[in-house]
C-alpha positions as CSV (number, residue, x, y, z in Angstrom):
1,M,-0.1,-4.1,-29.4
2,I,-3.3,-2.0,-29.5
3,Q,-4.8,-3.4,-26.3
4,R,-2.2,-3.0,-23.7
5,I,-4.2,-3.8,-20.6
6,S,-6.1,-7.0,-20.3
7,T,-9.8,-7.3,-19.6
8,Y,-9.0,-8.6,-16.1
9,Q,-6.8,-5.6,-15.3
10,R,-9.4,-3.2,-16.6
11,F,-12.0,-5.0,-14.4
12,K,-9.8,-4.5,-11.4
13,M,-9.3,-0.8,-12.2
14,M,-13.0,-0.1,-12.9
15,N,-14.4,-2.1,-9.9
16,P,-15.2,0.4,-7.1
17,I,-15.4,-2.3,-4.5
18,I,-11.8,-3.5,-5.1
19,Q,-10.7,0.1,-5.2
20,F,-12.4,0.8,-1.9
21,F,-10.7,-2.1,-0.2
22,R,-7.3,-1.2,-1.7
23,F,-7.7,2.3,-0.4
24,I,-8.6,1.1,3.1
25,Y,-5.6,-1.3,3.1
26,L,-3.2,1.4,2.0
27,S,-4.5,4.0,4.5
28,L,-4.3,1.5,7.3
29,K,-0.7,0.8,6.4
30,V,0.1,4.5,6.4
31,L,-1.7,5.0,9.8
32,T,0.2,2.2,11.4
33,I,3.5,3.6,10.3
34,V,2.6,7.1,11.4
35,A,1.1,6.0,14.7
36,G,4.1,3.9,15.4
37,G,6.4,6.9,15.1
38,H,8.0,5.4,12.0
39,G,9.1,2.5,14.2
40,G,10.3,0.4,11.2
41,T,13.1,2.8,10.2
42,R,13.9,3.9,13.7
43,K,14.5,0.3,14.9
44,V,16.9,-0.3,12.1
45,H,19.0,2.8,13.0
46,Q,19.0,1.9,16.7
47,D,20.3,-1.6,16.0
48,S,23.1,-0.3,13.8
49,H,24.3,2.1,16.4
50,K,24.7,-0.6,19.1
């Protein structure tokens, strides 16, 4: 119980290349949601009102 994170998880956290790609992926997801005018939630509400 002393070592709670495995060596692979620590490698993923400490690897700057993986962190960089995760950051780009998340920022692209946010950008598509914002640029689409929050289309995902708005479509759900429009369909429920019909």
